[in-house]
C-alpha positions in Angstrom: 11.0 42.3 -26.0 7.8 41.7 -23.7 8.0 39.2 -20.8 5.6 36.9 -22.7 7.9 37.0 -25.8 10.9 36.2 -23.8 8.8 33.2 -22.2 8.0 32.1 -25.7 11.8 32.4 -27.0 13.3 30.5 -24.0 10.5 27.8 -24.5 11.4 27.5 -28.2 15.3 27.5 -27.5 14.8 24.6 -25.0 12.9 22.8 -27.7 9.5 22.7 -25.4 6.5 23.9 -27.6 4.3 26.4 -25.5 1.1 26.8 -27.5 -0.4 30.4 -27.5 -4.1 30.5 -27.0 -6.8 33.3 -27.7 -9.5 33.1 -25.1 -12.7 35.2 -26.1 -14.4 35.2 -22.8 -18.1 36.4 -22.0 -18.1 39.7 -20.0 -20.6 38.4 -17.5 -19.4 35.0 -16.8 -16.1 33.6 -18.0 -14.3 36.9 -17.9 -15.3 36.9 -14.4 -14.5 33.4 -13.7 -11.0 34.1 -15.1 -10.5 36.9 -12.9 -11.7 35.2 -9.8 -8.8 32.3 -10.6 -6.3 35.2 -10.8 -7.4 37.0 -7.6 -7.6 33.3 -5.7 -4.1 32.7 -6.9 -4.9 29.6 -8.8 -2.0 28.1 -10.6 -2.5 27.6 -14.3 -0.7 28.4 -17.4 -0.3 31.8 -18.7 -0.7 30.7 -22.4 -3.9 32.1 -22.8 -4.8 35.8 -24.2 -7.9 36.7 -22.9 -10.3 39.0 -25.1 -13.4 40.0 -23.0 -16.9 40.0 -25.5 -20.2 40.9 -24.4 -21.5 37.6 -25.1 -20.0 34.1 -26.4 -22.9 34.2 -29.2 -21.3 37.5 -30.6 -18.0 35.7 -31.4 -17.9 35.3 -35.1 -16.1 32.6 -36.8 -14.0 35.3 -38.8 -12.7 36.3 -35.2 -11.7 32.7 -34.8 -9.9 32.3 -38.3 -8.3 35.7 -37.8 -6.8 34.6 -34.1 -5.5 31.5 -36.3 -4.2 33.9 -39.0 -2.2 36.1 -36.5 -0.4 32.9 -35.0 -2.8 31.5 -32.3 -2.3 27.6 -31.8 -5.6 27.4 -30.0 -8.7 29.3 -29.7 -11.2 29.2 -26.6 -14.6 30.7 -26.8 -16.1 30.5 -23.2 -19.4 31.7 -21.9 -22.3 31.5 -19.4 -23.8 28.2 -18.6 -26.7 27.1 -21.1 -29.9 28.9 -19.6 -27.8 31.4 -17.7 -26.9 33.6 -20.6 -27.2 37.6 -19.7 -28.6 38.1 -23.2 -31.1 35.1 -22.9 -30.2 33.2 -25.8 -26.7 34.1 -26.8 -24.9 31.0 -25.4 -27.5 28.8 -27.4 -26.3 30.8 -30.3 -22.7 30.2 -29.5 -23.6 26.4 -29.1 -24.9 26.3 -32.7 -22.0 27.6 -34.0 -19.6 25.0 -32.7 -20.4 22.5 -35.3 -20.1 25.1 -37.9 -16.6 26.3 -36.9 -15.2 22.7 -36.5 -16.2 21.9 -40.1 -14.8 25.2 -41.5 -11.7 24.7 -39.6 -11.2 21.1 -41.0 -12.2 22.8 -44.5 -9.2 25.2 -44.3 -6.8 22.6 -42.8 -6.7 23.3 -39.3 -7.2 20.4 -36.7 -10.5 20.9 -35.1 -9.0 20.0 -31.6 -7.6 23.6 -31.8 -10.8 25.1 -31.2 -12.7 24.6 -27.7 -16.0 25.9 -26.0 -16.3 26.0 -22.5 -19.0 27.4 -20.2 -17.7 28.9 -16.9 -19.8 31.1 -14.7 -18.3 34.1 -12.7 -18.1 31.6 -9.6 -16.0 29.2 -11.1 -12.3 30.4 -11.1 -11.2 26.6 -10.4 -13.0 25.6 -13.5 -11.5 28.2 -15.7 -8.3 27.2 -14.4 -8.7 23.8 -15.6 -10.2 24.6 -18.9 -6.9 26.4 -19.7 -4.6 23.5 -18.2 -6.5 20.9 -20.2 -6.4 22.8 -23.5 -2.7 23.6 -22.9 -2.0 20.1 -22.8 -4.2 18.8 -25.6 -2.4 21.3 -27.9 1.1 20.6 -27.0 0.9 17.2 -29.2 -0.5 18.9 -32.2 2.7 21.4 -32.2 2.8 24.8 -33.8 -0.2 26.0 -36.0 1.4 27.0 -39.3 -1.3 26.3 -41.7 -2.9 29.7 -41.4 -0.4 31.8 -39.8 0.5 34.8 -42.0 4.0 35.1 -42.8 5.6 38.0 -40.7 8.7 38.3 -42.9 
C-alpha cells in the first residue's frame, strides 16, 4: 500500500472524509506555481494529484469526466492568467469550456462545484496553495463522489 493510500484508509477509518482531486496544470504557469509552492515549503493539503498538460485549453471535457469515473471527488484545471497564455489563446479556450463542463456535469448528476478552474502564474506558489486549500474545504461537505465512479469490485 502506498503512502497516499495509507492516508486515505486512515482518514476513512477515523470517519473524516478527505477528497481526492485531479489537478490538470498548465506546463508553463500553474505547474510551475505548484512547484514553487513545494520548494518554498508552503503548507497545503496533499489531496491533489497533479497532471501537467501543455495548456489549460488542451484539457478536454472527456479528461474531466474520466477523472471522475476513476474516483476523483473534484477536478481542477489551472492555467496561465488571461492574456498571458504561452499559446496566445489557450486560456481563452479553457475559459469558454467552463460553462459547458459545468452543464455537462449537472447533466450526468455530478455537482458542478466538484469542478474548478483557476489562473495561477509560475510566480504564484502561495496562490496555488490557497486554491488547493479552498477546494479541499469546499469539497468536504459534498462527501465522496460516487455517481460516476466505476465499480472496482
